[in-house]
C-alpha positions as CSV (number, residue, x, y, z in Angstrom):
1,X,0.0,-0.2,0.0
2,X,2.9,2.3,1.0
3,X,5.3,1.5,-1.7
4,X,3.2,1.5,-4.8
5,X,3.9,4.1,-7.9
6,X,0.6,5.7,-7.1
7,X,1.7,6.4,-3.5
8,X,5.4,8.0,-4.5
9,X,3.7,10.1,-7.2
10,X,1.2,11.6,-4.6
11,X,3.8,12.2,-2.1
12,X,5.8,13.9,-5.0
13,X,2.7,16.0,-5.9
14,X,2.0,16.6,-2.5
15,X,5.5,18.4,-2.0
16,X,5.0,20.6,-5.2
17,X,1.7,21.7,-4.2
18,X,3.0,22.7,-0.7
19,X,5.5,24.9,-2.6
20,X,2.9,26.4,-4.6
21,X,1.0,27.2,-1.6
22,X,3.9,28.8,0.2
23,X,4.7,30.9,-3.1
24,X,0.8,32.1,-3.4
25,X,0.7,33.2,0.4
26,X,4.0,35.0,0.5
27,X,3.1,36.6,-3.1
28,X,6.2,35.2,-4.6
29,X,8.6,36.5,-2.0
30,X,9.5,33.0,-1.1
31,X,10.1,30.7,-4.2
32,X,7.8,27.9,-4.5
33,X,10.3,26.0,-6.1
34,X,12.9,27.0,-3.8
35,X,10.7,25.2,-0.9
36,X,10.3,22.1,-3.1
37,X,14.1,21.7,-3.6
38,X,14.8,22.4,-0.2
39,X,12.0,19.9,1.3
40,X,13.4,17.4,-1.2
41,X,16.8,18.2,0.0
42,X,15.9,17.6,3.5
43,X,13.9,14.6,3.3
44,X,16.6,12.8,1.5
45,X,19.5,13.8,3.9
46,X,17.3,12.8,6.7
47,X,16.3,9.5,5.1
48,X,12.6,10.1,5.1
49,X,12.2,9.8,1.4
50,X,14.1,7.2,-0.5
51,X,16.7,8.6,-3.3
52,X,14.8,6.9,-6.0
53,X,11.4,8.4,-5.4
54,X,11.2,10.0,-8.5
55,X,11.8,7.0,-10.5
56,X,9.5,5.0,-8.1
57,X,6.7,7.6,-8.9
58,X,7.1,6.8,-12.7
59,X,8.5,10.2,-13.6
60,X,12.0,9.2,-14.8
61,X,11.0,8.1,-18.3
62,X,8.6,11.1,-18.5
63,X,11.1,13.4,-17.7
64,X,13.1,12.8,-20.4
65,X,9.9,12.8,-22.9
66,X,8.9,16.2,-21.4
67,X,12.2,18.1,-21.7
68,X,12.0,18.5,-25.5
69,X,8.1,18.9,-25.6
70,X,8.6,21.9,-22.8
71,X,11.5,23.6,-25.0
72,X,9.3,23.3,-28.2
73,X,6.6,25.0,-26.1
74,X,8.9,27.6,-25.0
75,X,9.8,28.5,-28.4
76,X,6.3,28.8,-29.6
77,X,6.0,31.9,-27.4
78,X,9.0,34.0,-28.8
79,X,7.7,37.0,-30.7
80,X,10.1,37.4,-33.3
81,X,8.7,40.9,-34.5
82,X,8.8,42.6,-31.2
83,X,12.5,41.3,-30.4
84,X,13.4,43.0,-33.9
85,X,11.7,46.1,-32.8
86,X,12.9,46.1,-29.2
87,X,16.5,45.2,-30.4
88,X,18.2,47.6,-28.0
89,X,16.7,45.8,-25.2
90,X,17.4,42.5,-26.5
91,X,21.2,43.6,-27.4
92,X,21.3,44.9,-23.7
93,X,20.2,41.7,-22.1
94,X,22.4,39.7,-24.4
95,X,25.7,41.8,-23.6
96,X,25.0,41.6,-19.7
97,X,24.6,37.7,-20.2
98,X,27.8,37.7,-22.0
99,X,29.7,39.6,-19.3
100,X,28.5,37.5,-16.5
101,X,29.8,34.3,-18.3
102,X,33.0,36.0,-18.9
103,X,33.5,37.0,-15.3
104,X,32.1,33.3,-14.3
105,X,34.9,31.5,-16.2
106,X,37.5,34.0,-14.3
107,X,36.2,32.2,-11.2
108,X,37.2,28.6,-12.4
109,X,40.4,28.7,-10.2
110,X,38.3,29.4,-7.1
111,X,35.3,27.1,-7.6
112,X,36.3,24.7,-10.4
113,X,35.5,24.0,-14.2
114,X,32.7,22.0,-13.8
115,X,31.1,24.3,-11.3
116,X,31.4,27.2,-13.7
117,X,30.5,25.2,-16.6
118,X,27.0,23.9,-15.2
119,X,26.4,27.1,-13.3
120,X,26.5,29.5,-16.5
121,X,23.4,28.4,-18.3
122,X,21.5,28.0,-14.9
123,X,22.2,31.5,-13.4
124,X,21.2,32.7,-16.9
125,X,18.2,30.7,-17.2
126,X,15.5,28.8,-15.5
127,X,13.8,25.4,-15.3
128,X,14.9,24.1,-18.8
129,X,18.5,25.3,-18.5
130,X,18.7,23.6,-15.1
131,X,17.2,20.4,-16.2
132,X,19.6,20.1,-19.2
133,X,22.5,20.8,-17.1
134,X,21.3,18.5,-14.4
135,X,21.0,16.0,-16.4
136,X,24.2,16.3,-18.5
137,X,26.3,16.5,-15.2
138,X,24.5,13.5,-13.9
139,X,25.1,11.6,-16.9
140,X,29.1,12.3,-16.8
141,X,29.1,11.1,-13.1
142,X,29.5,14.9,-12.0
143,X,26.9,14.4,-8.9
144,X,28.1,17.6,-7.0
145,X,27.9,19.6,-10.2
146,X,24.4,18.1,-10.8
147,X,23.1,19.1,-7.3
148,X,24.6,22.6,-7.5
149,X,22.4,23.3,-10.6
150,X,19.4,22.8,-8.2
151,X,20.9,24.8,-5.5
152,X,21.6,27.5,-7.9
153,X,18.2,27.6,-9.3
154,X,16.5,27.7,-6.1
155,X,18.1,30.9,-4.9
156,X,18.5,32.9,-8.2
157,X,15.3,34.9,-7.6
158,X,16.4,36.1,-4.2
159,X,19.5,37.5,-6.0
160,X,17.8,39.1,-9.1
161,X,14.5,40.4,-7.5
162,X,16.3,43.0,-4.8
163,X,18.4,44.3,-7.4
164,X,15.7,44.3,-10.3
165,X,13.4,46.3,-7.7
166,X,16.1,48.8,-6.6
167,X,16.9,49.7,-10.3
168,X,13.2,49.8,-11.2
169,X,12.3,52.6,-8.3
170,X,15.5,54.5,-9.4
171,X,14.4,54.5,-12.9
172,X,10.6,55.2,-12.1
173,X,11.5,58.4,-10.0
174,X,13.4,59.8,-13.2
175,X,10.4,58.7,-15.3
176,X,8.1,60.6,-12.9
177,X,10.2,63.8,-12.9
178,X,9.2,64.3,-16.7
179,X,5.9,62.7,-16.7
180,X,4.8,65.2,-13.9
181,X,5.6,68.2,-16.0
182,X,2.9,67.1,-18.7
183,X,1.0,64.0,-17.6
184,X,-1.6,64.4,-20.6
185,X,1.2,64.4,-23.1
186,X,3.0,61.3,-21.9
187,X,-0.4,59.3,-21.4
188,X,-1.2,60.0,-24.8
189,X,2.3,58.9,-26.1
190,X,2.0,55.8,-24.2
191,X,-1.5,54.9,-25.6
192,X,-0.5,55.7,-29.1
193,X,2.6,53.5,-28.8
194,X,0.3,50.6,-27.6
195,X,-2.2,51.0,-30.0
196,X,0.2,51.4,-33.0
197,X,1.6,47.6,-31.7
198,X,-1.7,46.2,-32.0
199,X,-2.7,46.8,-35.7
200,X,-6.5,46.8,-35.7
201,X,-6.4,45.7,-39.5
202,X,-4.3,42.8,-39.0
203,X,-6.1,39.4,-40.0
204,X,-6.5,37.0,-37.6
205,X,-4.3,33.7,-37.8
206,X,-5.8,30.7,-39.3
207,X,-5.5,28.8,-35.9
208,X,-7.9,31.6,-34.4
209,X,-10.2,31.3,-37.2
210,X,-10.3,27.5,-37.2
211,X,-10.0,26.7,-33.6
212,X,-12.0,23.1,-34.0
213,X,-9.1,21.8,-35.9
214,X,-6.6,22.3,-32.7
215,X,-8.0,19.6,-30.4
216,X,-5.8,18.7,-27.5
217,X,-4.8,15.5,-29.1
218,X,-3.8,17.4,-32.4
219,X,-1.7,19.9,-30.7
220,X,0.1,17.0,-28.6
221,X,0.8,15.3,-31.7
222,X,2.5,18.2,-33.1
223,X,4.4,18.9,-30.0
224,X,5.5,15.2,-29.6
225,X,6.6,15.0,-33.5
226,X,8.6,18.3,-33.1
227,X,10.4,16.9,-29.9
228,X,11.2,13.8,-31.7
229,X,12.7,15.8,-34.7
230,X,14.7,17.9,-32.4
231,X,16.3,14.5,-31.3
232,X,16.9,13.6,-34.4
233,X,18.5,16.7,-35.7
234,X,20.5,16.8,-32.4
235,X,21.9,13.3,-33.2
236,X,22.5,14.1,-37.0
237,X,24.4,17.5,-36.2
238,X,27.0,19.1,-33.7
239,X,24.1,21.3,-32.4
240,X,22.2,20.0,-29.2
241,X,18.7,18.9,-29.5
242,X,17.7,21.4,-26.9
243,X,18.6,24.3,-29.4
244,X,16.7,22.3,-32.3
245,X,13.4,22.0,-30.1
246,X,13.5,25.8,-29.1
247,X,13.9,26.7,-32.8
248,X,11.2,24.4,-34.0
249,X,9.1,25.9,-31.5
250,X,9.9,29.4,-32.5
251,X,9.1,28.9,-36.3
252,X,6.1,27.0,-35.7
253,X,3.7,29.8,-35.2
254,X,4.9,31.4,-38.7
255,X,2.2,32.0,-41.0
256,X,-0.5,31.6,-38.2
257,X,-0.9,28.0,-38.7
258,X,0.1,26.4,-35.4
259,X,-1.0,28.3,-32.1
260,X,1.3,29.4,-29.3
261,X,1.7,27.6,-25.9
262,X,0.3,24.5,-27.1
263,X,0.9,22.5,-24.0
264,X,-1.0,25.1,-21.9
265,X,-4.0,24.8,-24.7
266,X,-4.1,21.3,-24.2
267,X,-3.9,21.2,-20.5
268,X,-0.7,19.3,-20.4
269,X,1.6,22.0,-19.3
270,X,1.5,21.5,-15.4
271,X,2.0,17.5,-15.4
272,X,5.0,17.9,-17.9
273,X,6.6,20.7,-15.9
274,X,6.2,18.2,-12.8
275,X,8.1,15.7,-15.1
276,X,10.6,18.3,-16.0
277,X,11.7,19.0,-12.4
278,X,11.8,15.2,-11.8
279,X,15.0,15.4,-14.0
280,X,16.5,17.7,-11.5
281,X,15.2,16.4,-8.2
282,X,17.4,12.9,-8.2
283,X,20.6,15.0,-8.0
284,X,19.5,16.2,-4.5
285,X,19.4,12.7,-3.3
286,X,23.0,12.4,-3.9
287,X,23.9,15.4,-1.8
288,X,25.7,14.8,1.8
289,X,26.2,17.3,4.5
290,X,29.8,17.5,3.6
291,X,28.7,18.7,0.1
292,X,26.4,21.4,1.3
293,X,29.2,23.7,2.5
294,X,31.0,23.5,-0.9
295,X,28.1,24.0,-2.8
296,X,27.0,27.2,-0.9
297,X,30.4,28.3,-1.4
298,X,30.4,27.8,-5.0
299,X,26.9,29.4,-5.4
300,X,28.2,32.7,-3.7
301,X,30.9,33.1,-5.8
302,X,29.3,32.4,-9.1
303,X,26.4,34.8,-8.4
304,X,29.4,37.4,-7.0
305,X,30.9,37.2,-10.4
306,X,27.7,37.1,-12.3
307,X,26.5,40.3,-10.9
308,X,29.9,41.9,-11.3
309,X,29.8,41.2,-14.9
310,X,26.5,42.9,-15.1
311,X,27.4,46.0,-13.2
312,X,30.6,46.2,-15.5
313,X,28.4,46.4,-18.5
314,X,25.5,48.4,-17.4
315,X,27.5,50.9,-15.0
316,X,31.1,51.0,-16.0
317,X,31.1,50.5,-19.9
318,X,29.1,52.7,-22.0
319,X,27.1,49.9,-23.3
320,X,24.1,51.1,-21.1
321,X,23.4,53.8,-23.6
322,X,21.8,51.3,-25.8
323,X,18.5,51.6,-23.5
324,X,19.6,55.2,-22.4
325,X,19.7,54.8,-18.6
326,X,22.4,53.1,-16.1
327,X,19.6,52.0,-13.8
328,X,17.2,50.5,-16.6
329,X,20.1,48.7,-18.1
330,X,21.3,46.9,-14.8
331,X,17.4,46.0,-14.2
332,X,17.4,44.5,-17.6
333,X,20.8,42.5,-17.0
334,X,19.4,41.0,-13.9
335,X,16.2,39.7,-15.5
336,X,18.6,36.8,-16.3
337,X,18.0,35.7,-12.7
338,X,14.3,36.1,-12.8
339,X,11.9,35.9,-15.7
340,X,8.3,35.7,-16.2
341,X,6.1,36.0,-14.1
342,X,8.6,37.4,-11.4
343,X,9.6,40.6,-13.6
344,X,5.9,41.4,-14.2
345,X,5.3,41.6,-10.3
346,X,8.1,43.6,-9.7
347,X,6.9,46.1,-12.3
348,X,3.7,46.2,-10.7
349,X,5.0,46.8,-7.3
350,X,7.4,49.4,-8.6
351,X,4.5,51.4,-10.0
352,X,2.8,51.1,-6.7
353,X,5.3,52.1,-4.6
354,X,6.2,55.4,-6.7
355,X,3.0,56.2,-8.6
356,X,0.6,58.6,-6.9
357,X,-2.1,58.6,-9.3
358,X,-4.0,55.9,-11.5
359,X,-2.1,57.4,-14.6
360,X,1.4,57.6,-13.1
361,X,0.8,54.0,-11.9
362,X,-0.2,52.7,-15.3
363,X,2.7,54.8,-17.0
364,X,5.5,53.3,-14.9
365,X,4.1,49.7,-15.4
366,X,3.7,49.8,-18.8
367,X,6.8,51.3,-19.4
368,X,8.9,49.1,-17.2
369,X,7.3,46.2,-18.3
370,X,8.5,46.1,-21.8
371,X,12.3,45.9,-21.3
372,X,12.2,43.9,-18.3
373,X,9.8,41.4,-19.6
374,X,11.7,41.2,-22.9
375,X,14.9,41.1,-21.4
376,X,13.9,38.1,-19.4
377,X,12.7,36.3,-22.5
378,X,15.9,37.0,-24.4
379,X,18.2,35.4,-21.9
380,X,16.1,33.1,-19.9
381,X,13.9,31.7,-22.7
382,X,16.3,32.0,-25.5
383,X,20.3,32.4,-24.7
384,X,20.4,30.3,-21.8
385,X,18.9,27.1,-23.6
386,X,21.5,27.8,-26.6
387,X,24.5,28.3,-23.9
388,X,23.3,25.0,-22.4
389,X,23.3,23.1,-25.4
390,X,26.9,24.6,-26.1
391,X,28.2,24.1,-22.6
392,X,27.0,20.3,-22.5
393,X,29.5,19.5,-25.3
394,X,32.2,21.0,-22.8
395,X,31.8,18.8,-19.7
């Protein structure tokens, strides 16, 4: 009764559910996934949970299956037109990521090559980069490096959120200095920009006018085929399958024949994301008490060098001129630690803190959201996966 696949799967889901509840009640101040990782780590160290619980819960095979599908799904959300239009934000985010990686490479004599290589994509990414690097490290027998991925992923928002919030507050105050001179003018400009982005004469996409074609099974079939094709291309070329899956997802919506976020539309996203994390959790079962101090030190060093790289680009060197403000540049740079929806929440909090009227709050939130969200998409969704695909071959 207490050793069946159903029982272990229920335990896993209870822990994930508890993490979501913590995140909800703390309004994101405490990361739900950080709590999930912490709970698993403690229960593994104390022997309460078996080290192979993910396997016994039937999630091991699903984890490998889900990775390519979720990567395709991520790619389908990329708005290439917006990225071209906001190229300055994209370039700023990419420059900050590059600088943070270069500075982390300098830390190799301090924390070791393996820690730096697995750490770079995770610090710059999210669940998918973490999963890719964890699986790659585990396959190569780098157990401590694999567990380090989970640790870095668990704490990255605690590094990025305070910096993004502080930079956002400083930038918002500057916006208000000019806004309050002529509120009507700035609100009119904002509305004109937003209405210009949404073309009222644009035709609806094929998938919007023919929703009956896109049943859950049809969408899942396309995603599964694309994930398989990504694996095939990854085997035939020197390019990692993760990059192929992301690329296939990004081109899937061209012409409007396939909808974005097919996993969410087919109600499969939640379970597949649990399976994705199932590829990370087993690495925590191999952590010993003696490893904790080493991983804590490596995490602190890597984040310190990463933040130093971002500060160098956004504050010291003139690269910040791409977006016209040092504080905004720094805020965009640390989006690689956050991503959606954390950046949206921060923009709203900044608007509430600085804005005094509804118009002021709207102007701040809408003005700050574009660079913050797009900066996160550039690095977290795209570049971190590309970097992971490159780094895997270097382990």
